[in-house]
C-alpha positions as CSV (number, residue, x, y, z in Angstrom):
1,X,-15.5,-12.2,-14.6
2,X,-17.3,-10.0,-17.2
3,X,-16.2,-6.3,-18.0
4,X,-19.2,-4.8,-18.4
5,X,-19.8,-1.8,-16.2
6,X,-23.4,-2.2,-15.5
7,X,-22.9,-5.8,-14.2
8,X,-20.0,-4.6,-11.4
9,X,-21.5,-5.4,-7.9
10,X,-24.1,-4.0,-6.3
11,X,-25.1,-3.9,-2.5
12,X,-26.0,-7.1,-1.1
13,X,-24.0,-9.1,-4.1
14,X,-22.2,-12.1,-3.1
15,X,-19.1,-10.8,-4.1
16,X,-19.6,-8.1,-1.3
17,X,-20.6,-10.6,1.5
18,X,-17.4,-12.6,0.4
19,X,-15.5,-9.3,1.0
20,X,-16.9,-8.3,4.2
21,X,-16.0,-12.1,5.8
22,X,-12.4,-11.2,4.4
23,X,-12.5,-7.8,5.9
24,X,-13.8,-9.7,9.2
25,X,-16.2,-7.0,9.2
26,X,-20.1,-6.6,8.3
27,X,-21.2,-3.3,7.4
28,X,-24.6,-2.0,8.9
29,X,-24.9,0.5,5.8
30,X,-23.6,-1.4,3.0
31,X,-23.9,1.5,1.0
32,X,-20.6,3.0,2.0
33,X,-18.6,-0.2,1.2
34,X,-19.9,0.2,-2.4
35,X,-19.0,3.7,-2.5
36,X,-15.7,3.0,-1.2
37,X,-15.1,0.5,-4.3
38,X,-16.1,3.1,-6.5
39,X,-13.7,4.8,-8.9
40,X,-14.1,8.5,-9.9
41,X,-14.4,7.3,-13.5
42,X,-17.6,5.4,-12.9
43,X,-19.1,8.7,-11.8
44,X,-20.5,10.1,-8.3
45,X,-20.3,9.6,-5.8
46,X,-17.2,8.0,-5.7
47,X,-14.2,6.7,-3.2
48,X,-12.0,9.7,-3.8
49,X,-12.8,11.7,-0.4
50,X,-12.9,8.1,1.3
51,X,-9.6,7.5,0.2
52,X,-8.4,11.1,2.1
53,X,-9.7,9.6,5.5
54,X,-8.4,6.5,4.9
55,X,-4.9,7.1,4.3
56,X,-5.0,9.0,8.2
57,X,-6.6,6.3,9.5
58,X,-4.4,3.2,8.4
59,X,-1.1,5.5,9.0
60,X,-2.6,6.0,12.2
61,X,-3.5,2.6,13.2
62,X,-0.1,1.2,11.7
63,X,2.1,3.8,14.1
64,X,-0.3,2.2,17.4
65,X,0.7,-1.4,16.3
66,X,4.2,-0.4,15.6
67,X,4.6,1.4,18.8
68,X,2.7,-1.2,20.7
69,X,4.9,-4.2,19.3
70,X,8.4,-2.7,18.9
71,X,9.3,-0.9,22.4
72,X,12.7,-0.8,21.6
73,X,12.8,0.9,18.5
74,X,13.5,4.6,18.3
75,X,11.2,7.2,16.2
76,X,13.4,7.4,13.4
77,X,13.1,3.4,13.0
78,X,9.2,3.2,13.4
79,X,8.4,6.1,10.9
80,X,10.7,4.0,8.2
81,X,8.6,1.1,9.6
82,X,5.4,2.9,9.2
83,X,6.6,4.2,5.7
84,X,7.4,0.4,4.4
85,X,4.1,-0.4,5.4
86,X,1.3,1.9,3.9
87,X,3.1,3.0,0.8
88,X,1.2,1.8,-2.4
89,X,3.6,-1.5,-2.6
90,X,1.7,-3.1,0.5
91,X,-1.4,-1.5,-0.1
92,X,-1.5,-3.3,-3.4
93,X,-0.5,-6.6,-1.8
94,X,-3.1,-6.7,0.9
95,X,-6.0,-5.5,-2.0
96,X,-4.8,-8.4,-4.0
97,X,-5.3,-10.8,-1.1
98,X,-8.7,-9.9,-0.8
99,X,-9.8,-9.7,-4.5
100,X,-10.8,-6.2,-4.1
101,X,-10.2,-5.5,-7.9
102,X,-13.1,-8.1,-8.8
103,X,-15.4,-5.9,-6.7
104,X,-14.7,-2.5,-7.8
105,X,-16.8,0.0,-10.0
106,X,-15.0,1.5,-12.8
107,X,-15.9,3.4,-15.8
108,X,-15.9,2.0,-19.0
109,X,-12.5,3.4,-20.2
110,X,-11.0,2.0,-17.0
111,X,-12.4,-1.2,-17.3
112,X,-11.0,-1.6,-20.8
113,X,-7.4,-0.5,-19.7
114,X,-7.2,-3.2,-16.9
115,X,-8.0,-0.4,-14.1
116,X,-9.0,-3.4,-11.9
117,X,-5.6,-4.3,-11.6
118,X,-3.6,-1.0,-11.7
119,X,-1.8,-0.9,-8.4
120,X,-2.7,2.8,-7.4
121,X,-6.3,2.0,-7.9
122,X,-6.4,-0.9,-5.5
123,X,-4.3,0.9,-2.9
124,X,-6.9,3.9,-3.1
125,X,-9.8,1.7,-2.8
126,X,-8.4,0.0,0.2
127,X,-7.8,3.1,1.7
128,X,-11.4,4.1,1.0
129,X,-12.6,0.9,2.3
130,X,-10.8,1.3,5.7
131,X,-12.5,4.8,5.5
132,X,-15.7,3.1,5.2
133,X,-15.3,1.2,7.9
134,X,-14.4,3.8,10.3
135,X,-17.5,5.8,9.4
136,X,-19.6,2.7,9.4
137,X,-18.7,1.5,12.7
138,X,-16.0,3.8,14.8
139,X,-12.4,3.9,14.6
140,X,-12.0,0.7,16.9
141,X,-13.5,-1.1,14.1
142,X,-11.2,0.3,11.4
143,X,-8.5,-0.5,13.8
144,X,-9.6,-4.3,13.9
145,X,-9.6,-4.2,10.1
146,X,-6.4,-2.4,9.5
147,X,-4.8,-4.6,12.3
148,X,-6.5,-8.2,10.9
149,X,-5.3,-7.6,7.1
150,X,-2.2,-6.2,7.8
151,X,-1.0,-9.2,10.3
152,X,1.1,-10.9,7.7
153,X,2.8,-7.8,7.0
154,X,3.7,-6.9,10.7
155,X,4.8,-10.7,11.1
156,X,7.4,-10.2,8.6
157,X,9.3,-7.1,10.2
158,X,12.9,-7.7,11.1
159,X,13.3,-5.3,13.8
160,X,17.1,-5.3,13.2
161,X,17.1,-4.3,10.0
162,X,14.5,-1.3,11.2
163,X,17.5,0.2,13.1
164,X,19.6,0.9,10.1
165,X,18.4,3.0,7.0
166,X,17.7,1.1,3.8
167,X,20.8,1.6,1.9
168,X,23.2,0.1,4.6
169,X,20.6,-2.7,5.2
170,X,20.3,-3.7,1.8
171,X,24.5,-3.6,1.3
172,X,24.9,-5.5,4.7
173,X,22.6,-8.1,3.3
174,X,24.2,-8.5,-0.3
175,X,27.7,-8.4,1.3
176,X,26.4,-11.4,3.5
177,X,25.8,-13.5,0.8
178,X,28.7,-12.4,-1.1
179,X,26.7,-10.7,-3.8
180,X,27.8,-7.4,-5.9
181,X,26.9,-4.4,-3.8
182,X,23.6,-2.1,-5.6
183,X,24.4,0.6,-8.3
184,X,21.8,3.8,-8.0
185,X,21.6,5.6,-11.1
186,X,18.5,9.0,-11.3
187,X,16.3,8.0,-13.8
188,X,14.4,11.1,-14.1
189,X,14.3,14.5,-12.4
190,X,10.8,16.1,-12.5
191,X,9.5,19.7,-11.6
192,X,11.3,23.0,-11.5
193,X,14.4,23.6,-9.2
194,X,12.7,24.8,-5.9
195,X,10.6,21.9,-5.6
196,X,11.9,19.2,-7.8
197,X,11.1,15.2,-7.8
198,X,14.1,12.9,-8.1
199,X,13.4,9.4,-9.9
200,X,16.2,7.1,-8.5
201,X,16.7,3.2,-9.4
202,X,18.2,0.7,-7.6
203,X,20.4,-2.4,-9.0
204,X,20.6,-5.4,-7.9
205,X,22.4,-7.7,-10.0
206,X,22.8,-10.5,-7.6
207,X,18.7,-10.9,-7.7
208,X,18.5,-9.5,-11.1
209,X,16.2,-7.0,-9.5
210,X,15.1,-3.3,-10.5
211,X,13.0,-1.2,-8.1
212,X,12.7,2.9,-8.5
213,X,12.0,5.5,-5.5
214,X,11.2,8.8,-5.7
215,X,11.7,11.8,-3.3
216,X,12.4,15.3,-3.0
217,X,16.6,14.8,-2.9
218,X,18.6,12.1,-4.6
219,X,19.4,10.7,-1.5
220,X,15.7,10.4,-0.3
221,X,15.0,8.6,-3.9
222,X,17.4,6.3,-3.0
223,X,16.8,5.1,0.1
224,X,13.4,4.4,-0.8
225,X,14.7,2.4,-3.9
226,X,16.9,0.6,-1.3
227,X,13.5,-0.1,1.2
228,X,11.5,-1.4,-1.9
229,X,14.4,-3.9,-3.1
230,X,14.8,-5.0,0.7
231,X,10.7,-5.4,1.0
232,X,10.8,-7.9,-2.9
233,X,13.9,-9.7,-1.2
234,X,11.7,-10.4,1.7
235,X,8.7,-11.8,-0.3
236,X,11.4,-13.4,-2.1
């Protein structure tokens, strides 16, 4: 793969055709797909506005899928499952499966610094792709694409774990394996006193695992770090 920005994929390229096959959707206006893959460092038009729309589409579709599939889960449990699927880690995983990084249009600086591998850039681009599908073919088309791409992640869900908060679920998982319980430590606190964001690390020595969560309170950050740890252990 060449890292010259002038050689990045354009409308009608074999790379974009392959991407559409993986998406399970053929664009009527492939320029929308090209824009979804254009990072702001490349120029205008880029995918920032599409990312905004795609985030809402993803949340809506995943909520619908979970609502239909897990009829016995309560609102809070469904919310936790949705959050675990739509966060950056989930998007990054799907983007890697698609080979999305090979199709991104990045500015020279981002290319040289490896932006085509950066989780945040890949996650944002995938959300933009969802928006592009919606604008090109409507909500049903976008729902079909999201459902198709997220099917492997949905299949991995354990409804039993969803009924517990992440810290409790992680603790019980480790206890069942007679492993040391996780520990949590505050890494950093950002922002002013009235609007702080906490960054907390979850340390799982039994699996040599470290995960970091963020939240508006230490407890929320701990829960997110535990949630990420559970997801990583599930991948293993």
